[in-house]
C-alpha positions as CSV (number, residue, x, y, z in Angstrom):
1,M,-161.0,-128.7,-34.6
2,S,-157.4,-129.6,-35.5
3,F,-155.2,-132.1,-33.7
4,A,-151.5,-132.5,-33.4
5,P,-150.3,-135.2,-35.8
6,L,-150.3,-138.7,-34.4
7,S,-147.0,-140.2,-33.4
8,R,-145.8,-143.2,-31.4
9,R,-146.6,-141.0,-28.3
10,S,-150.3,-140.3,-27.8
11,F,-149.5,-137.6,-25.2
12,L,-146.7,-135.0,-25.1
13,S,-146.0,-134.1,-21.5
14,L,-145.1,-130.5,-20.9
15,S,-145.4,-130.4,-17.1
16,G,-144.8,-133.8,-15.4
17,F,-144.3,-134.2,-11.7
18,A,-140.6,-134.8,-11.3
19,A,-139.9,-132.9,-8.1
20,L,-141.0,-133.7,-4.5
21,S,-143.2,-131.1,-2.8
22,A,-142.9,-130.0,0.8
23,C,-146.4,-128.7,1.0
24,A,-148.9,-129.0,-1.9
25,P,-151.9,-126.7,-2.2
26,A,-155.4,-128.0,-1.6
27,M,-156.9,-130.1,-4.4
28,P,-160.0,-128.8,-6.1
29,G,-163.1,-129.8,-4.2
30,T,-161.3,-130.7,-1.0
31,D,-161.4,-129.0,2.4
32,Q,-157.8,-128.1,3.1
33,P,-154.2,-128.9,2.2
34,I,-152.2,-131.2,4.3
35,F,-148.4,-131.2,4.8
36,S,-147.2,-133.6,2.1
37,A,-143.4,-133.9,2.3
38,G,-142.1,-136.9,0.4
39,F,-144.9,-137.1,-2.1
40,L,-145.2,-136.0,-5.7
41,P,-147.3,-132.8,-6.1
42,G,-150.9,-133.7,-6.2
43,Y,-150.4,-137.0,-4.4
44,G,-149.9,-135.9,-0.8
45,P,-152.5,-136.5,2.0
46,V,-155.9,-134.9,1.4
47,F,-158.6,-134.0,3.9
48,D,-162.0,-134.5,2.2
49,S,-165.6,-134.6,3.5
50,G,-164.4,-135.5,7.0
51,Y,-161.9,-138.1,5.9
52,T,-158.1,-138.0,5.7
53,L,-156.8,-139.7,2.6
54,P,-153.2,-140.8,2.9
55,G,-150.6,-139.7,0.3
56,I,-149.6,-142.1,-2.5
57,P,-146.2,-143.6,-1.8
58,G,-143.6,-143.0,-4.5
59,Q,-143.4,-146.7,-5.3
60,Y,-146.8,-146.4,-7.0
61,T,-146.2,-143.1,-8.8
62,Q,-143.1,-144.0,-10.7
63,S,-143.2,-142.7,-14.3
64,P,-145.5,-143.0,-16.2
65,N,-147.8,-143.9,-13.4
66,R,-148.6,-140.3,-12.4
67,R,-150.8,-137.4,-13.4
68,I,-149.3,-135.1,-16.0
69,T,-150.5,-132.1,-18.1
70,G,-149.5,-131.6,-21.7
71,Q,-150.5,-131.7,-25.4
72,Y,-153.0,-134.4,-26.2
73,L,-152.2,-136.2,-29.4
74,G,-155.1,-138.6,-29.6
75,E,-158.3,-138.6,-31.7
76,Q,-161.1,-137.2,-29.5
77,A,-162.5,-133.7,-29.3
78,I,-161.9,-131.1,-26.6
79,G,-164.1,-131.8,-23.5
80,T,-163.9,-135.6,-23.9
81,I,-162.7,-138.2,-21.4
82,D,-160.7,-140.6,-23.5
83,V,-160.0,-144.0,-21.8
84,D,-157.3,-146.4,-23.1
85,P,-157.9,-149.6,-21.0
86,Y,-154.9,-151.2,-22.7
87,S,-152.3,-148.6,-22.0
88,K,-153.9,-147.9,-18.6
89,F,-154.3,-144.2,-19.1
90,L,-157.3,-141.8,-19.0
91,Y,-157.1,-138.4,-20.7
92,F,-159.3,-135.4,-20.2
93,V,-158.9,-133.5,-23.4
94,R,-158.6,-129.7,-23.1
95,E,-157.4,-126.7,-25.1
96,G,-153.7,-126.5,-26.1
97,A,-151.3,-128.0,-23.7
98,T,-153.7,-128.2,-20.8
99,S,-155.0,-131.7,-21.3
100,V,-154.5,-134.1,-18.4
101,R,-153.4,-137.7,-18.4
102,Y,-154.1,-139.9,-15.4
103,P,-152.9,-143.5,-14.8
104,V,-155.7,-146.0,-14.2
105,G,-156.3,-149.6,-13.2
106,V,-158.6,-151.8,-15.4
107,G,-160.8,-154.7,-14.5
108,R,-162.7,-157.2,-16.7
109,A,-165.6,-154.8,-17.1
110,G,-163.2,-152.1,-18.2
111,L,-162.3,-154.2,-21.2
112,A,-165.9,-155.2,-22.0
113,F,-167.1,-151.8,-23.0
114,A,-165.8,-149.8,-26.0
115,G,-167.1,-146.8,-27.8
116,N,-169.0,-143.7,-26.6
117,G,-171.2,-142.6,-23.7
118,T,-171.7,-139.7,-21.4
119,I,-171.3,-139.0,-17.7
120,Q,-174.8,-138.7,-16.4
121,L,-174.2,-139.1,-12.6
122,K,-171.4,-138.0,-10.3
123,R,-171.2,-139.1,-6.7
124,K,-168.9,-138.3,-3.7
125,W,-168.0,-141.2,-1.5
126,P,-170.3,-143.7,-3.2
127,G,-171.3,-147.0,-1.5
128,W,-171.1,-150.3,-3.2
129,T,-172.8,-153.7,-3.3
130,P,-171.4,-156.7,-5.2
131,T,-173.7,-158.3,-7.8
132,R,-175.0,-161.8,-7.5
133,N,-172.8,-162.8,-10.4
134,M,-169.7,-161.6,-8.6
135,I,-170.7,-163.5,-5.4
136,R,-171.5,-166.7,-7.3
137,R,-168.3,-166.6,-9.3
138,E,-166.0,-165.8,-6.3
139,P,-167.9,-166.3,-3.1
140,E,-164.7,-166.3,-0.9
141,V,-163.9,-162.8,-2.1
142,Y,-167.3,-161.1,-2.4
143,G,-169.6,-163.2,-0.2
144,P,-168.6,-161.3,3.0
145,F,-169.8,-158.1,1.4
146,S,-173.1,-159.2,0.1
147,G,-174.9,-156.7,2.3
148,G,-173.0,-153.9,0.7
149,I,-170.5,-151.3,2.0
150,P,-171.7,-147.7,2.6
151,G,-169.8,-144.8,1.2
152,G,-166.6,-144.0,3.1
153,L,-163.0,-145.2,3.5
154,R,-164.1,-148.9,3.3
155,S,-165.9,-148.5,0.0
156,P,-164.0,-150.0,-2.9
157,L,-165.4,-147.2,-5.1
158,G,-163.2,-144.7,-3.2
159,A,-163.7,-141.0,-2.9
160,R,-165.6,-140.3,-6.1
161,A,-167.4,-142.1,-8.9
162,L,-168.5,-141.1,-12.4
163,Y,-171.3,-143.2,-14.0
164,L,-171.4,-143.7,-17.8
165,Y,-174.7,-143.8,-19.6
166,K,-175.4,-144.6,-23.3
167,G,-178.8,-143.9,-24.9
168,G,-180.2,-142.8,-21.6
169,R,-179.3,-146.1,-20.0
170,D,-176.8,-147.0,-17.3
171,T,-173.9,-149.0,-18.9
172,Y,-172.7,-150.1,-15.4
173,F,-169.3,-148.7,-16.5
174,R,-167.7,-146.7,-13.7
175,I,-164.7,-144.4,-13.4
176,H,-163.9,-144.3,-9.7
177,G,-161.4,-144.2,-6.9
178,T,-159.9,-147.1,-5.1
179,N,-158.3,-148.3,-1.9
180,D,-155.9,-150.6,-3.9
181,M,-153.1,-148.3,-4.9
182,E,-151.1,-151.2,-6.4
183,S,-153.9,-151.8,-8.9
184,I,-153.2,-148.5,-10.7
185,G,-151.3,-149.2,-14.0
186,N,-152.3,-152.8,-13.8
187,S,-155.2,-155.2,-14.6
188,G,-157.5,-157.0,-12.2
189,S,-160.2,-159.6,-12.6
190,A,-162.9,-157.2,-11.3
191,G,-163.6,-153.6,-11.7
192,C,-164.0,-151.0,-14.4
193,I,-161.7,-148.0,-14.5
194,R,-160.2,-147.2,-11.1
195,M,-157.9,-144.2,-10.2
196,F,-155.9,-143.0,-7.3
197,N,-158.3,-141.2,-5.0
198,Q,-156.3,-138.0,-5.5
199,D,-156.8,-138.3,-9.2
200,I,-160.5,-139.1,-9.2
201,I,-161.1,-136.1,-6.9
202,H,-159.1,-133.9,-9.4
203,L,-161.0,-135.3,-12.4
204,F,-164.4,-135.0,-10.6
205,E,-164.0,-131.3,-10.3
206,L,-163.0,-130.8,-13.9
207,V,-165.8,-132.7,-15.7
208,P,-169.5,-131.6,-15.7
209,I,-172.5,-133.8,-16.1
210,G,-172.9,-134.6,-19.8
211,T,-169.2,-135.0,-20.4
212,P,-168.7,-137.4,-23.3
213,V,-166.6,-140.5,-22.7
214,H,-164.8,-142.5,-25.3
215,V,-163.3,-145.9,-24.5
216,R,-160.7,-147.1,-27.0
217,T,-161.0,-150.5,-28.7
218,E,-158.0,-152.8,-28.8
219,A,-157.3,-151.8,-32.5
220,E,-157.5,-148.1,-31.6
221,A,-155.2,-148.5,-28.6
222,L,-152.6,-150.2,-30.8
223,R,-152.9,-147.4,-33.4
224,V,-152.8,-144.4,-31.1
225,D,-150.4,-145.6,-28.4
226,P,-148.5,-148.8,-29.3
227,E,-145.6,-148.0,-27.0
228,N,-147.7,-148.5,-23.9
229,F,-150.0,-151.2,-25.2
230,N,-150.8,-153.8,-22.5
231,R,-148.5,-152.2,-19.9
232,G,-148.7,-153.5,-16.3
233,I,-149.4,-156.9,-14.9
234,D,-152.5,-159.0,-14.1
235,L,-153.6,-159.0,-10.4
236,P,-156.0,-161.5,-8.8
237,S,-159.3,-160.6,-7.2
238,R,-158.6,-159.6,-3.6
239,T,-159.8,-157.6,-0.7
240,V,-157.8,-154.6,0.7
241,D,-158.1,-154.1,4.5
242,P,-158.9,-150.4,4.9
243,E,-157.4,-150.4,8.4
244,L,-154.0,-151.2,6.9
245,I,-154.2,-148.0,4.8
246,Y,-156.3,-145.7,7.0
247,G,-156.0,-147.1,10.5
248,P,-158.9,-148.2,12.8
249,T,-160.8,-145.0,12.0
250,A,-161.7,-146.6,8.6
251,N,-164.6,-148.3,10.4
252,T,-165.9,-145.3,12.4
253,Q,-165.5,-142.1,10.5
254,A,-168.6,-140.7,8.9
255,P,-168.5,-138.5,5.8
256,V,-170.1,-135.1,5.4
257,F,-171.8,-134.8,2.0
258,D,-172.6,-131.6,0.0
259,D,-175.4,-133.4,-1.8
260,P,-177.9,-135.8,-0.1
261,R,-177.5,-138.2,-3.0
262,D,-173.8,-138.7,-2.4
263,G,-172.8,-141.9,-0.8
264,M,-175.9,-143.8,-1.9
265,P,-175.2,-147.5,-2.7
266,A,-174.3,-148.3,-6.3
267,T,-175.0,-151.7,-7.7
268,G,-174.6,-153.1,-11.2
269,G,-172.4,-155.4,-13.3
270,D,-168.9,-156.5,-12.5
271,N,-167.8,-152.9,-12.3
272,V,-165.9,-152.4,-9.1
273,P,-162.8,-153.8,-7.5
274,L,-162.3,-155.4,-4.1
């Protein structure tokens, strides 16, 4: 296939989200639309699997920290997820001007993997358990959660997770949602590739099992998108109290899953944020 010639911009936006929406349509894979005045289209409140996800405040979706559709100018083939952990963007490459770029947050594990893999597992509302390494390294942050957190509003994996495999083996590299809105566009000491919950729901519906994933090296990121290289700031490991985001129902609501595997605990390397 042919690609547009590379320039200092690795993505040419043809339809960004500049205007506010009074009422956005339902997102793919969600139950119903929710009135979303004051939020960018695609970032309003969402009702999903029995949960109400809040809209993303405008302070977190300032350009370029928002989902846009346009012409992909990178180096990967159509149908690929192309992750740039240095510019804090994830691209789903599609035909013509229909590729999608999402902002992401990146943790230590997100910089530890580079190269190619495939999505071999997708889960809605996945649970999470910190690893022994995470607890040993930062017991004050992860120790209280050593027993794990079930899938739901409290889970740091958010509304969806995509699991990357290579050679038939789990890489422990995850693309997932997050409760920590401030982390998107920035770096943290833990986690892989995290997205706004609205964005991971959107991506989850677009990509089938077997989707190839490419994670750019530092040299590749500098070559393809030097303008955005190392954008954002470094954030410390921290916990985010779900009740501050979702209210007291964060502890009591139960999800409704379409697949009995959804919501199962996911353990592994230092691959998720808290």
